[in-house]
N, C-alpha and C positions, 0 to 999 in steps of 0.2 A: 203862766209864765214859764214853767219848766226849768231849763238851765240857761242862765245868762253868763256868757263868757266875755269879759272885758280885758282888753290888752292895753295897759297903761304904760308900757315900756317900749322902747325902740332899739334896744341893744341887741336883742336876739330875734331873728325872723320867726314868726309863729303862725301856724295855721289854726285859727280859732274854730273854723267849721269842723275840722277833724277832732279837736279836743272836745267840742260840744257834743258831737256824735258819740264819741267814746264814753263820755260821762252820762249821756242819756241811756246808752246801752247798759251801763253799770246800774243805773237807777231801776231799769226794768228787770234786770237779773235779780237784784236785791229786793224787788217788790216795793220800792219806795217812789215809784214814778209819780204819785200824786203830790209829792213834796217838791217845792221849788228849791233851787240851789244856785248860789252865785259863785262864780270862779273868777278871781281877779288876778291877772298876771302883771307883776311889777318887777322893776329892776332892783339891784342890790341897795341902792341909796334909799329907796322907798320902803323896802321890806325891813331894812335896818332901823329906819325911823319908827315903823310900826312895832317892831320887836322891842325897841327901847321903851316906847310909850306904854305898851301893855305888859311886857314881861321883864322890864328893866335889864334887858340884855342888849348892849350897844354893839351888835354885830349882825350881819346879814344871816339869813337862814333859808331853808328850802320851802317851808310851808308854815302858815299860821292859820288857825281856824277860829271862827267866831260863831258858835251855835246861836240860833234864833231863840230857842227855848232854854231858859235858865233852870238849874236845879234838876235836870234829868239825870237819872242813874244810868250807868253804862248798861247797854242792852235793852233799854226801855225807849221805845219810840214815842214821840209826843202824841197826845190825843187832843188835837185842835177842835175847838168849838165853832170856829168861823173859818171861812175860806182864806182870809188873809193870814191865818195862823199856820197854813200848810206850807211851812218854810223850814228847811233844815239849817239855813244860815249861809255864811260866806266863807270861802276858802281863798286865802291869798297865797299865790304861788310865786316864789322868788325865782323867776325864770332864768335870770342871769346866773344865780347861784347853782341852780340845777344843771344848767348848761355846762358849767365848769366841771361839775361832778361827772356828767355824761362824757365829756372829753377825756377825763382821767380814766374812766371805766369803759370807754368805747361803747357807750349805750346810745340809743336813739332818744332824742329829747322828748318827742311826743309820747313814746312808750313810758318813759320815766315819769312824765307829768300825770299820765293816766293812772299809773301804779300808785302814785302819791295820793291822788284823789280817791282811788279805790280803797286804799288802806284807811283813810280817814272815815269814809262811809261805813266800811265794815267794822271799824272800831266802835263807831257810834251804835251800830246795831248789836254787836256781840258783847261789847264791854271789854274786849281785850285791850291791854295797854300797848301802844306803839313803842318799840325799842327806841331809846334815845340814841342819837348819833352825834359824834363830835362835830362841832362847827369850826 
């Protein structure tokens, strides 16, 4: 499977092929190319709903992650026994939220999305905590 990028929003024009290519490059650099990863791009309404459901925060955000393997310690990669366990999980990107931040900071949207995914993957590998940012 590799990387699956789904765009479930229509608010912000998005080039899925570029994002998929960038995330695949990150997987190879980090040596985790054998693990599958899902990236789902959503609008503010949907990410707010998911954020409220899972984190009890009724507000949009830039990213939510859902690891496939439970109970992993930071810095520990999963040791799957079967092919269908070669999965890191899913990352939901609040593209509309990120676009607003990019406009405020004069940043490129695709660069920002790639950096967010990169930070999440590196955090899972190294165990460093991501800094919290105001919503």
